[in-house]
C-alpha positions in Angstrom: -6.5 -24.9 -137.8 -7.9 -22.9 -140.7 -9.4 -26.1 -142.2 -10.8 -27.0 -138.8 -12.6 -23.6 -138.5 -13.9 -23.9 -142.1 -15.3 -27.4 -141.3 -16.9 -26.0 -138.1 -18.3 -22.9 -139.8 -21.9 -23.9 -139.6 -21.7 -24.9 -136.0 -19.7 -21.8 -135.1 -22.2 -19.6 -136.9 -25.1 -21.0 -134.8 -23.1 -20.9 -131.6 -22.2 -17.3 -132.2 -25.9 -16.5 -132.7 -26.7 -18.3 -129.4 -24.0 -16.3 -127.6 -25.4 -13.0 -129.0 -28.8 -14.0 -127.7 -27.4 -14.8 -124.2 -25.5 -11.6 -123.9 -28.4 -9.5 -125.3 -30.8 -11.0 -122.7 -28.2 -10.3 -119.9 -27.2 -6.8 -121.0 -30.9 -5.8 -121.4 -31.6 -7.0 -117.9 -28.6 -5.1 -116.5 -29.3 -1.9 -118.4 -33.0 -1.9 -117.5 -32.7 -2.6 -113.8 -29.1 -1.4 -113.0 -28.8 -4.7 -111.2 -26.0 -7.0 -112.0 -28.0 -10.1 -111.2 -27.1 -12.9 -113.6 -23.6 -11.6 -114.4 -22.2 -14.9 -112.9 -23.7 -16.6 -115.9 -20.9 -15.3 -118.2 -18.2 -16.9 -116.1 -20.2 -20.1 -115.8 -20.8 -20.2 -119.6 -17.0 -19.8 -120.1 -16.3 -22.7 -117.8 -19.0 -24.8 -119.6 -17.2 -24.1 -122.9 -13.8 -25.4 -121.6 -14.6 -29.1 -122.2 -15.7 -28.5 -125.8 -12.7 -26.3 -126.4 -10.4 -29.2 -125.2 -12.3 -31.7 -127.4 -12.1 -29.5 -130.4 -8.4 -28.9 -129.8 -7.8 -32.7 -129.8 -10.0 -33.1 -132.9 -7.9 -30.4 -134.7 -4.6 -31.9 -133.6 -5.3 -35.6 -134.2 -1.6 -36.6 -133.8 -2.1 -36.1 -130.1 -4.1 -39.3 -130.0 -0.8 -41.1 -130.6 0.7 -39.7 -127.4 -0.9 -41.7 -124.6 0.4 -39.3 -121.9 -0.9 -36.2 -123.6 -4.3 -37.7 -124.4 -4.6 -39.1 -120.8 -3.8 -35.6 -119.4 -6.3 -33.8 -121.7 -9.0 -36.4 -120.9 -8.4 -35.9 -117.2 -8.7 -32.1 -117.6 -11.7 -32.5 -119.8 -13.4 -34.7 -117.2 -12.5 -32.3 -114.4 -14.2 -29.4 -116.2 -17.1 -31.3 -117.8 -19.5 -31.0 -114.8 -19.4 -27.2 -115.4 -21.5 -27.6 -118.5 -24.6 -29.1 -116.9 -23.9 -27.3 -113.7 -25.5 -24.1 -115.2 -28.9 -25.8 -115.0 -28.7 -25.5 -111.2 -28.2 -21.8 -111.5 -32.0 -21.7 -111.6 -31.8 -21.7 -107.8 -30.8 -18.0 -108.1 -34.4 -17.3 -109.2 -35.2 -16.9 -105.5 -33.4 -13.6 -105.7 -35.3 -12.4 -108.8 -37.8 -9.5 -108.4 -41.4 -10.6 -109.1 -41.7 -8.4 -112.2 -38.5 -9.9 -113.7 -39.0 -13.5 -112.6 -40.1 -15.0 -116.0 -37.5 -13.0 -117.8 -34.8 -14.4 -115.6 -36.2 -17.9 -116.1 -35.8 -17.5 -119.8 -32.3 -15.9 -119.5 -30.9 -18.6 -117.2 -32.5 -21.3 -119.3 -30.9 -20.1 -122.5 -27.5 -20.0 -120.8 -28.1 -23.4 -119.3 -29.2 -25.0 -122.7 -26.1 -23.5 -124.4 -23.9 -24.8 -121.6 -25.5 -28.2 -121.8 -24.9 -28.2 -125.6 -21.2 -27.5 -125.0 -21.0 -30.5 -122.7 -22.9 -32.9 -124.8 -21.1 -31.9 -128.0 -17.7 -32.4 -126.3 -18.8 -36.0 -125.4 -19.8 -36.6 -129.0 -16.3 -35.4 -130.2 -14.5 -37.8 -127.9 -16.8 -40.6 -128.9 -16.0 -39.9 -132.5 -12.3 -39.8 -131.8 -12.3 -43.2 -130.1 -14.9 -44.8 -132.3 -12.3 -46.9 -134.1 -10.7 -48.0 -130.8 -13.7 -48.8 -128.6 -16.9 -50.6 -129.4 -20.2 -48.8 -129.5 -21.2 -50.6 -126.3 -18.0 -49.6 -124.6 -18.5 -46.0 -125.7 -22.1 -46.0 -124.3 -21.0 -47.5 -121.0 -18.2 -44.9 -120.7 -20.7 -42.1 -121.5 -23.1 -43.3 -118.8 -20.3 -43.5 -116.3 -19.0 -40.0 -117.2 -22.4 -38.4 -116.9 -23.0 -40.1 -113.5 -19.7 -38.6 -112.4 -21.0 -35.2 -113.6 -23.9 -35.6 -111.3 -21.5 -36.1 -108.4 -19.4 -33.2 -109.6 -22.4 -30.9 -109.7 -23.3 -31.9 -106.2 -19.8 -31.0 -105.0 -20.0 -27.7 -106.8 -23.5 -26.6 -105.9 -23.8 -27.7 -102.3 -20.2 -28.1 -101.1 -18.9 -25.2 -103.2 -15.9 -26.9 -104.6 -14.5 -25.8 -108.0 -12.8 -27.8 -110.7 -9.4 -26.3 -109.8 -9.8 -27.3 -106.2 -8.2 -30.6 -107.2 -5.0 -28.6 -107.5 -5.5 -25.8 -105.0 -7.3 -27.6 -102.3 -6.8 -31.4 -102.9 -6.8 -32.5 -99.3 -10.2 -31.1 -98.4 -11.6 -32.4 -101.6 -10.2 -35.8 -101.1 -11.4 -35.9 -97.5 -14.9 -34.9 -98.4 -15.2 -37.5 -101.2 -13.7 -40.2 -98.9 -16.3 -39.4 -96.2 -19.1 -39.9 -98.8 -17.6 -43.2 -99.9 -17.0 -44.5 -96.4 -20.4 -43.5 -95.1 -22.8 -43.8 -98.0 -25.9 -44.3 -95.8 -25.2 -41.3 -93.7 -24.6 -39.3 -96.9 -27.4 -40.9 -98.9 -28.7 -37.6 -100.3 -25.3 -37.1 -102.0 -25.8 -40.4 -103.9 -29.5 -39.8 -104.5 -28.7 -36.5 -106.1 -25.8 -38.0 -108.0 -27.9 -40.8 -109.4 -30.9 -38.7 -110.2 -29.0 -35.9 -111.9 -26.7 -38.4 -113.6 -29.7 -40.3 -115.0 -31.3 -37.1 -116.1 -28.1 -36.1 -118.0 -27.9 -39.6 -119.6 -31.5 -39.3 -120.8 -30.7 -35.8 -122.2 -27.5 -36.9 -123.9 -28.8 -40.0 -125.5 -31.9 -38.1 -126.7 -29.6 -35.5 -128.1 -27.5 -38.1 -129.8 -30.6 -39.9 -131.2 -31.9 -36.6 -132.6 -28.7 -35.8 -134.3 -28.4 -39.4 -135.6 -31.8 -39.1 -137.2 -30.6 -35.9 -138.9 -27.2 -37.4 -139.8 -27.6 -41.2 -140.2 -24.0 -41.5 -141.3 -22.8 -40.1 -138.0 -24.5 -42.7 -135.9 -21.3 -43.7 -134.0 -21.1 -40.3 -132.3 
């Protein structure tokens, strides 16, 4: 674990700086207005980090890859929590509650949290792609990434509009399954579900592959990620 932390030192340094910026923006807002608007961003940022935390754990404990049951379980948990990362983008809807004189400040604050959360999600995908790069072709990894990000679009819809959480799969599985089944059985009736899913999923794919391309240009030897 010590070696893993040392290898991630540069990344962790910049992430720590980004976290400091996030919390400074939020604390300044709270201290100045005595209004706890935006405090939900802390919890959402934590949930957004969970997928990256899982990916980093597997990366540090590579022997887990030899245990199919463990790796399948961790992949399932990762996929379950992954939509929480891009979900923070939709927290911009809370700007409707922002006072006029703090509106643009709140835009910046939520955007910074959202970008950091999105980074957590995208970086977790890159870690998994790297781990499976020797087992799956580049085309297979790209197809899997596209599918995962489309699923994220669906997960975000369930979270933002239907108010399901990741843990509802365990605590409220029947309502969750019934809701999803209704969307699958009656796709025309629930067309806006699929329009949102496809639109947001394509947006996330554009964002991820742009992110990957940018990093590849900076690190050509890491092109498989």
